[in-house]
Biopython code that builds the backbone (N, CA, C, O; Angstrom):
import numpy as np
from Bio.PDB.StructureBuilder import StructureBuilder

atoms = [
    (1, "MET", "N", (0.825, -1.200, 0.000)),
    (1, "MET", "CA", (0.000, 0.000, 0.000)),
    (1, "MET", "C", (0.865, 1.258, 0.000)),
    (1, "MET", "O", (0.541, 2.230, -0.683)),
    (2, "LYS", "N", (1.943, 1.251, 0.746)),
    (2, "LYS", "CA", (2.818, 2.414, 0.817)),
    (2, "LYS", "C", (3.395, 2.732, -0.568)),
    (2, "LYS", "O", (3.516, 3.903, -0.928)),
    (3, "ASP", "N", (3.755, 1.690, -1.355)),
    (3, "ASP", "CA", (4.290, 1.935, -2.677)),
    (3, "ASP", "C", (3.259, 2.602, -3.577)),
    (3, "ASP", "O", (3.605, 3.464, -4.385)),
    (4, "GLN", "N", (1.990, 2.209, -3.444)),
    (4, "GLN", "CA", (0.941, 2.844, -4.221)),
    (4, "GLN", "C", (0.802, 4.308, -3.824)),
    (4, "GLN", "O", (0.594, 5.160, -4.688)),
    (5, "GLN", "N", (0.912, 4.615, -2.540)),
    (5, "GLN", "CA", (0.837, 6.004, -2.088)),
    (5, "GLN", "C", (1.968, 6.806, -2.691)),
    (5, "GLN", "O", (1.756, 7.925, -3.158)),
    (6, "THR", "N", (3.158, 6.253, -2.687)),
    (6, "THR", "CA", (4.316, 6.958, -3.209)),
    (6, "THR", "C", (4.153, 7.232, -4.696)),
    (6, "THR", "O", (4.504, 8.316, -5.164)),
    (7, "LEU", "N", (3.627, 6.267, -5.449)),
    (7, "LEU", "CA", (3.433, 6.451, -6.878)),
    (7, "LEU", "C", (2.432, 7.559, -7.169)),
    (7, "LEU", "O", (2.601, 8.299, -8.139)),
    (8, "LYS", "N", (1.394, 7.690, -6.349)),
    (8, "LYS", "CA", (0.364, 8.690, -6.565)),
    (8, "LYS", "C", (0.661, 9.997, -5.846)),
    (8, "LYS", "O", (-0.109, 10.951, -5.961)),
    (9, "ALA", "N", (1.750, 10.056, -5.116)),
    (9, "ALA", "CA", (2.064, 11.235, -4.309)),
    (9, "ALA", "C", (2.336, 12.446, -5.195)),
    (9, "ALA", "O", (2.942, 12.347, -6.261)),
    (10, "LYS", "N", (1.874, 13.569, -4.721)),
    (10, "LYS", "CA", (2.179, 14.848, -5.344)),
    (10, "LYS", "C", (3.098, 15.583, -4.387)),
    (10, "LYS", "O", (3.073, 15.336, -3.181)),
    (11, "ALA", "N", (3.898, 16.474, -4.915)),
    (11, "ALA", "CA", (4.855, 17.182, -4.058)),
    (11, "ALA", "C", (4.869, 18.663, -4.399)),
    (11, "ALA", "O", (4.677, 19.069, -5.545)),
    (12, "LEU", "N", (5.104, 19.459, -3.353)),
    (12, "LEU", "CA", (5.291, 20.893, -3.489)),
    (12, "LEU", "C", (6.547, 21.272, -2.732)),
    (12, "LEU", "O", (6.858, 20.672, -1.703)),
    (13, "THR", "N", (7.269, 22.259, -3.230)),
    (13, "THR", "CA", (8.451, 22.744, -2.527)),
    (13, "THR", "C", (8.204, 24.189, -2.099)),
    (13, "THR", "O", (7.459, 24.932, -2.738)),
    (14, "PHE", "N", (8.859, 24.564, -0.991)),
    (14, "PHE", "CA", (8.682, 25.915, -0.451)),
    (14, "PHE", "C", (9.839, 26.226, 0.486)),
    (14, "PHE", "O", (10.567, 25.329, 0.911)),
    (15, "ARG", "N", (9.998, 27.492, 0.800)),
    (15, "ARG", "CA", (11.016, 27.947, 1.746)),
    (15, "ARG", "C", (10.337, 28.413, 3.020)),
    (15, "ARG", "O", (9.255, 29.000, 2.992)),
    (16, "LEU", "N", (10.997, 28.138, 4.138)),
    (16, "LEU", "CA", (10.553, 28.660, 5.426)),
    (16, "LEU", "C", (11.699, 29.431, 6.058)),
    (16, "LEU", "O", (12.837, 28.963, 6.094)),
    (17, "HIS", "N", (11.385, 30.612, 6.551)),
    (17, "HIS", "CA", (12.320, 31.410, 7.338)),
    (17, "HIS", "C", (11.512, 31.925, 8.524)),
    (17, "HIS", "O", (10.882, 32.981, 8.466)),
    (18, "VAL", "N", (11.551, 31.157, 9.585)),
    (18, "VAL", "CA", (10.760, 31.440, 10.783)),
    (18, "VAL", "C", (11.729, 31.740, 11.919)),
    (18, "VAL", "O", (12.613, 30.935, 12.214)),
    (19, "ASP", "N", (11.564, 32.902, 12.562)),
    (19, "ASP", "CA", (12.465, 33.240, 13.655)),
    (19, "ASP", "C", (12.204, 32.354, 14.876)),
    (19, "ASP", "O", (11.203, 31.641, 14.940)),
    (20, "ARG", "N", (13.104, 32.414, 15.819)),
    (20, "ARG", "CA", (13.050, 31.552, 17.001)),
    (20, "ARG", "C", (11.737, 31.710, 17.764)),
    (20, "ARG", "O", (11.140, 30.721, 18.189)),
    (21, "GLU", "N", (11.292, 32.948, 17.937)),
    (21, "GLU", "CA", (10.078, 33.206, 18.700)),
    (21, "GLU", "C", (8.850, 32.535, 18.065)),
    (21, "GLU", "O", (8.065, 31.888, 18.758)),
    (22, "GLU", "N", (8.693, 32.692, 16.769)),
    (22, "GLU", "CA", (7.565, 32.065, 16.071)),
    (22, "GLU", "C", (7.704, 30.543, 16.082)),
    (22, "GLU", "O", (6.715, 29.832, 16.260)),
    (23, "ALA", "N", (8.921, 30.044, 15.894)),
    (23, "ALA", "CA", (9.150, 28.593, 15.917)),
    (23, "ALA", "C", (8.742, 28.007, 17.263)),
    (23, "ALA", "O", (8.189, 26.909, 17.322)),
    (24, "MET", "N", (9.009, 28.730, 18.335)),
    (24, "MET", "CA", (8.632, 28.254, 19.662)),
    (24, "MET", "C", (7.101, 28.233, 19.831)),
    (24, "MET", "O", (6.578, 27.411, 20.584)),
    (25, "ARG", "N", (6.399, 29.108, 19.153)),
    (25, "ARG", "CA", (4.925, 29.056, 19.166)),
    (25, "ARG", "C", (4.445, 27.751, 18.514)),
    (25, "ARG", "O", (3.488, 27.135, 18.983)),
    (26, "TYR", "N", (5.109, 27.338, 17.439)),
    (26, "TYR", "CA", (4.784, 26.052, 16.809)),
    (26, "TYR", "C", (5.082, 24.911, 17.775)),
    (26, "TYR", "O", (4.281, 23.989, 17.933)),
    (27, "TYR", "N", (6.239, 24.985, 18.416)),
    (27, "TYR", "CA", (6.671, 23.921, 19.323)),
    (27, "TYR", "C", (5.710, 23.756, 20.504)),
    (27, "TYR", "O", (5.371, 22.636, 20.887)),
    (28, "ARG", "N", (5.282, 24.870, 21.070)),
    (28, "ARG", "CA", (4.385, 24.831, 22.232)),
    (28, "ARG", "C", (2.930, 24.570, 21.864)),
    (28, "ARG", "O", (2.096, 24.376, 22.748)),
    (29, "GLY", "N", (2.618, 24.563, 20.579)),
    (29, "GLY", "CA", (1.247, 24.325, 20.150)),
    (29, "GLY", "C", (0.380, 25.567, 20.169)),
    (29, "GLY", "O", (-0.840, 25.470, 20.030)),
    (30, "GLU", "N", (0.983, 26.732, 20.339)),
    (30, "GLU", "CA", (0.233, 27.986, 20.349)),
    (30, "GLU", "C", (-0.203, 28.394, 18.941)),
    (30, "GLU", "O", (-1.206, 29.087, 18.770)),
    (31, "ALA", "N", (0.540, 27.969, 17.959)),
    (31, "ALA", "CA", (0.177, 28.178, 16.552)),
    (31, "ALA", "C", (-0.088, 26.797, 15.981)),
    (31, "ALA", "O", (0.774, 25.919, 16.041)),
    (32, "SER", "N", (-1.261, 26.603, 15.434)),
    (32, "SER", "CA", (-1.645, 25.257, 15.009)),
    (32, "SER", "C", (-1.310, 24.946, 13.553)),
    (32, "SER", "O", (-1.286, 23.778, 13.163)),
    (33, "ALA", "N", (-1.051, 25.974, 12.745)),
    (33, "ALA", "CA", (-0.817, 25.722, 11.323)),
    (33, "ALA", "C", (0.340, 26.564, 10.800)),
    (33, "ALA", "O", (0.582, 27.683, 11.255)),
    (34, "VAL", "N", (1.037, 25.998, 9.842)),
    (34, "VAL", "CA", (2.077, 26.706, 9.099)),
    (34, "VAL", "C", (1.453, 27.114, 7.775)),
    (34, "VAL", "O", (0.804, 26.307, 7.109)),
    (35, "VAL", "N", (1.653, 28.360, 7.400)),
    (35, "VAL", "CA", (1.179, 28.846, 6.108)),
    (35, "VAL", "C", (2.402, 29.298, 5.327)),
    (35, "VAL", "O", (3.212, 30.079, 5.826)),
    (36, "ALA", "N", (2.531, 28.811, 4.114)),
    (36, "ALA", "CA", (3.683, 29.149, 3.278)),
    (36, "ALA", "C", (3.227, 29.313, 1.835)),
    (36, "ALA", "O", (2.158, 28.842, 1.447)),
    (37, "ILE", "N", (4.047, 29.981, 1.057)),
    (37, "ILE", "CA", (3.828, 30.094, -0.381)),
    (37, "ILE", "C", (4.818, 29.159, -1.062)),
    (37, "ILE", "O", (6.024, 29.237, -0.825)),
    (38, "THR", "N", (4.305, 28.281, -1.903)),
    (38, "THR", "CA", (5.164, 27.319, -2.585)),
    (38, "THR", "C", (6.001, 28.009, -3.654)),
    (38, "THR", "O", (5.746, 29.158, -4.016)),
    (39, "ASP", "N", (6.994, 27.295, -4.148)),
    (39, "ASP", "CA", (7.850, 27.830, -5.212)),
    (39, "ASP", "C", (7.042, 28.164, -6.463)),
    (39, "ASP", "O", (7.457, 29.002, -7.264)),
    (40, "SER", "N", (5.890, 27.514, -6.635)),
    (40, "SER", "CA", (5.043, 27.782, -7.808)),
    (40, "SER", "C", (3.990, 28.851, -7.532)),
    (40, "SER", "O", (3.170, 29.152, -8.399)),
    (41, "GLY", "N", (4.007, 29.431, -6.319)),
    (41, "GLY", "CA", (3.100, 30.530, -6.003)),
    (41, "GLY", "C", (1.792, 30.147, -5.335)),
    (41, "GLY", "O", (0.952, 31.010, -5.080)),
    (42, "GLN", "N", (1.608, 28.864, -5.048)),
    (42, "GLN", "CA", (0.388, 28.407, -4.384)),
    (42, "GLN", "C", (0.482, 28.639, -2.883)),
    (42, "GLN", "O", (1.566, 28.583, -2.301)),
    (43, "SER", "N", (-0.661, 28.898, -2.266)),
    (43, "SER", "CA", (-0.715, 28.994, -0.812)),
    (43, "SER", "C", (-0.825, 27.582, -0.244)),
    (43, "SER", "O", (-1.569, 26.749, -0.762)),
    (44, "LEU", "N", (-0.081, 27.327, 0.816)),
    (44, "LEU", "CA", (-0.028, 26.001, 1.423)),
    (44, "LEU", "C", (-0.216, 26.141, 2.929)),
    (44, "LEU", "O", (0.398, 26.999, 3.562)),
    (45, "GLN", "N", (-1.056, 25.304, 3.490)),
    (45, "GLN", "CA", (-1.251, 25.296, 4.939)),
    (45, "GLN", "C", (-1.235, 23.853, 5.411)),
    (45, "GLN", "O", (-1.861, 22.982, 4.807)),
    (46, "PHE", "N", (-0.499, 23.607, 6.519)),
    (46, "PHE", "CA", (-0.442, 22.259, 7.084)),
    (46, "PHE", "C", (-0.217, 22.364, 8.584)),
    (46, "PHE", "O", (0.222, 23.407, 9.068)),
    (47, "PRO", "N", (-0.511, 21.293, 9.335)),
    (47, "PRO", "CA", (-0.378, 21.329, 10.794)),
    (47, "PRO", "C", (1.049, 21.628, 11.251)),
    (47, "PRO", "O", (2.009, 21.036, 10.757)),
    (48, "ALA", "N", (1.170, 22.551, 12.196)),
    (48, "ALA", "CA", (2.474, 22.997, 12.681)),
    (48, "ALA", "C", (3.273, 21.888, 13.351)),
    (48, "ALA", "O", (4.501, 21.956, 13.391)),
    (49, "LEU", "N", (2.615, 20.889, 13.866)),
    (49, "LEU", "CA", (3.350, 19.813, 14.554)),
    (49, "LEU", "C", (4.363, 19.144, 13.633)),
    (49, "LEU", "O", (5.320, 18.538, 14.115)),
    (50, "HIS", "N", (4.176, 19.241, 12.328)),
    (50, "HIS", "CA", (5.102, 18.594, 11.388)),
    (50, "HIS", "C", (6.441, 19.320, 11.246)),
    (50, "HIS", "O", (7.399, 18.740, 10.735)),
    (51, "VAL", "N", (6.524, 20.574, 11.688)),
    (51, "VAL", "CA", (7.806, 21.289, 11.580)),
    (51, "VAL", "C", (8.610, 21.246, 12.875)),
    (51, "VAL", "O", (9.743, 21.726, 12.906)),
    (52, "ARG", "N", (8.063, 20.696, 13.920)),
    (52, "ARG", "CA", (8.754, 20.690, 15.217)),
    (52, "ARG", "C", (10.148, 20.082, 15.133)),
    (52, "ARG", "O", (11.072, 20.581, 15.776)),
    (53, "ARG", "N", (10.318, 19.033, 14.365)),
    (53, "ARG", "CA", (11.628, 18.367, 14.298)),
    (53, "ARG", "C", (12.675, 19.191, 13.553)),
    (53, "ARG", "O", (13.858, 18.852, 13.578)),
    (54, "PHE", "N", (12.255, 20.269, 12.890)),
    (54, "PHE", "CA", (13.192, 21.113, 12.152)),
    (54, "PHE", "C", (13.572, 22.377, 12.924)),
    (54, "PHE", "O", (14.330, 23.202, 12.414)),
    (55, "ILE", "N", (13.063, 22.540, 14.127)),
    (55, "ILE", "CA", (13.341, 23.736, 14.915)),
    (55, "ILE", "C", (14.768, 23.679, 15.467)),
    (55, "ILE", "O", (15.192, 22.683, 16.053)),
    (56, "THR", "N", (15.486, 24.773, 15.261)),
    (56, "THR", "CA", (16.836, 24.922, 15.816)),
    (56, "THR", "C", (16.834, 26.141, 16.735)),
    (56, "THR", "O", (15.798, 26.775, 16.931)),
    (57, "GLN", "N", (17.976, 26.458, 17.286)),
    (57, "GLN", "CA", (18.073, 27.628, 18.166)),
    (57, "GLN", "C", (17.760, 28.927, 17.446)),
    (57, "GLN", "O", (17.356, 29.903, 18.079)),
    (58, "SER", "N", (17.940, 28.954, 16.133)),
    (58, "SER", "CA", (17.656, 30.171, 15.367)),
    (58, "SER", "C", (16.268, 30.156, 14.722)),
    (58, "SER", "O", (15.897, 31.121, 14.053)),
    (59, "GLY", "N", (15.511, 29.103, 14.904)),
    (59, "GLY", "CA", (14.171, 29.020, 14.325)),
    (59, "GLY", "C", (14.065, 27.872, 13.337)),
    (59, "GLY", "O", (14.604, 26.788, 13.562)),
    (60, "ILE", "N", (13.365, 28.122, 12.244)),
    (60, "ILE", "CA", (13.209, 27.128, 11.174)),
    (60, "ILE", "C", (13.602, 27.803, 9.873)),
    (60, "ILE", "O", (13.003, 28.802, 9.475)),
    (61, "HIS", "N", (14.607, 27.254, 9.218)),
    (61, "HIS", "CA", (15.101, 27.858, 7.983)),
    (61, "HIS", "C", (15.435, 26.755, 6.985)),
    (61, "HIS", "O", (16.002, 25.724, 7.347)),
    (62, "GLY", "N", (15.078, 26.986, 5.733)),
    (62, "GLY", "CA", (15.441, 26.044, 4.695)),
    (62, "GLY", "C", (14.393, 25.914, 3.624)),
    (62, "GLY", "O", (13.345, 26.560, 3.648)),
    (63, "ARG", "N", (14.711, 25.063, 2.691)),
    (63, "ARG", "CA", (13.794, 24.729, 1.605)),
    (63, "ARG", "C", (13.256, 23.334, 1.910)),
    (63, "ARG", "O", (14.010, 22.439, 2.292)),
    (64, "PHE", "N", (11.956, 23.157, 1.739)),
    (64, "PHE", "CA", (11.284, 21.932, 2.131)),
    (64, "PHE", "C", (10.473, 21.366, 0.978)),
    (64, "PHE", "O", (10.089, 22.073, 0.046)),
    (65, "LYS", "N", (10.224, 20.055, 1.075)),
    (65, "LYS", "CA", (9.339, 19.379, 0.128)),
    (65, "LYS", "C", (8.265, 18.668, 0.947)),
    (65, "LYS", "O", (8.566, 17.928, 1.884)),
    (66, "ILE", "N", (7.022, 18.903, 0.578)),
    (66, "ILE", "CA", (5.902, 18.234, 1.220)),
    (66, "ILE", "C", (5.244, 17.330, 0.185)),
    (66, "ILE", "O", (4.997, 17.742, -0.949)),
    (67, "ARG", "N", (4.966, 16.108, 0.584)),
    (67, "ARG", "CA", (4.298, 15.147, -0.310)),
    (67, "ARG", "C", (2.931, 14.833, 0.268)),
    (67, "ARG", "O", (2.761, 14.723, 1.483)),
    (68, "PHE", "N", (1.961, 14.692, -0.620)),
    (68, "PHE", "CA", (0.600, 14.380, -0.192)),
    (68, "PHE", "C", (-0.082, 13.530, -1.252)),
    (68, "PHE", "O", (0.328, 13.498, -2.413)),
    (69, "ASP", "N", (-1.136, 12.841, -0.822)),
    (69, "ASP", "CA", (-1.836, 11.939, -1.740)),
    (69, "ASP", "C", (-2.965, 12.677, -2.469)),
    (69, "ASP", "O", (-3.131, 13.887, -2.312)),
    (70, "ASP", "N", (-3.728, 11.938, -3.259)),
    (70, "ASP", "CA", (-4.818, 12.526, -4.042)),
    (70, "ASP", "C", (-5.920, 13.127, -3.171)),
    (70, "ASP", "O", (-6.700, 13.955, -3.641)),
    (71, "ASN", "N", (-5.985, 12.717, -1.913)),
    (71, "ASN", "CA", (-6.989, 13.254, -0.987)),
    (71, "ASN", "C", (-6.423, 14.402, -0.154)),
    (71, "ASN", "O", (-7.037, 14.838, 0.820)),
    (72, "HIS", "N", (-5.249, 14.884, -0.548)),
    (72, "HIS", "CA", (-4.562, 15.990, 0.135)),
    (72, "HIS", "C", (-4.106, 15.625, 1.540)),
    (72, "HIS", "O", (-3.878, 16.507, 2.368)),
    (73, "LYS", "N", (-3.974, 14.335, 1.813)),
    (73, "LYS", "CA", (-3.441, 13.889, 3.100)),
    (73, "LYS", "C", (-1.916, 13.892, 3.003)),
    (73, "LYS", "O", (-1.335, 13.327, 2.076)),
    (74, "MET", "N", (-1.286, 14.537, 3.977)),
    (74, "MET", "CA", (0.163, 14.642, 3.964)),
    (74, "MET", "C", (0.813, 13.270, 4.150)),
    (74, "MET", "O", (0.416, 12.494, 5.020)),
    (75, "ILE", "N", (1.811, 12.987, 3.324)),
    (75, "ILE", "CA", (2.570, 11.749, 3.428)),
    (75, "ILE", "C", (3.869, 12.000, 4.191)),
    (75, "ILE", "O", (4.212, 11.256, 5.110)),
    (76, "ASN", "N", (4.594, 13.062, 3.800)),
    (76, "ASN", "CA", (5.797, 13.411, 4.561)),
    (76, "ASN", "C", (6.246, 14.839, 4.251)),
    (76, "ASN", "O", (5.800, 15.471, 3.293)),
    (77, "LEU", "N", (7.147, 15.313, 5.105)),
    (77, "LEU", "CA", (7.750, 16.614, 4.962)),
    (77, "LEU", "C", (9.240, 16.444, 5.176)),
    (77, "LEU", "O", (9.662, 15.830, 6.157)),
    (78, "GLU", "N", (10.039, 16.979, 4.271)),
    (78, "GLU", "CA", (11.485, 16.872, 4.421)),
    (78, "GLU", "C", (12.150, 18.177, 4.064)),
    (78, "GLU", "O", (11.680, 18.913, 3.196)),
    (79, "ARG", "N", (13.273, 18.467, 4.753)),
    (79, "ARG", "CA", (14.084, 19.621, 4.383)),
    (79, "ARG", "C", (14.994, 19.154, 3.255)),
    (79, "ARG", "O", (15.644, 18.115, 3.367)),
    (80, "ILE", "N", (15.040, 19.915, 2.174)),
    (80, "ILE", "CA", (15.859, 19.506, 1.042)),
    (80, "ILE", "C", (17.100, 20.385, 0.878)),
    (80, "ILE", "O", (18.010, 20.028, 0.130)),
    (81, "SER", "N", (17.150, 21.532, 1.569)),
    (81, "SER", "CA", (18.361, 22.348, 1.597)),
    (81, "SER", "C", (18.218, 23.413, 2.678)),
    (81, "SER", "O", (17.124, 23.671, 3.182)),
    (82, "ASP", "N", (19.349, 24.023, 3.022)),
    (82, "ASP", "CA", (19.341, 25.074, 4.050)),
    (82, "ASP", "C", (18.882, 26.405, 3.489)),
    (82, "ASP", "O", (18.818, 27.393, 4.220)),
]
sb = StructureBuilder()
sb.init_structure("model")
sb.init_model(0)
sb.init_chain("A")
sb.init_seg("    ")
for serial, (resi, resn, name, xyz) in enumerate(atoms, 1):
    if name == "N":
        sb.init_residue(resn, " ", resi, " ")
    sb.init_atom(name, np.array(xyz, "f"), 0.0, 1.0, " ", f" {name:<3s}", serial, name[0])
structure = sb.get_structure()
């Protein structure tokens, strides 16, 4: 089943530059969603809990790829560059 999901997965790339203070709001659950503009200009919103593992002392910075299925369910999120 996972292979079928991967074959049908769609992906979007985007950059995040979130300062430490805002990143801590994501970490504490005070902000429930991340909103970003993709490289293709689309607006993207997803649950903030998915960026917690990317938080550093300076915040969240880098270029990311998000994959999702045909039902817009997120499959994964990965940092692809700084």
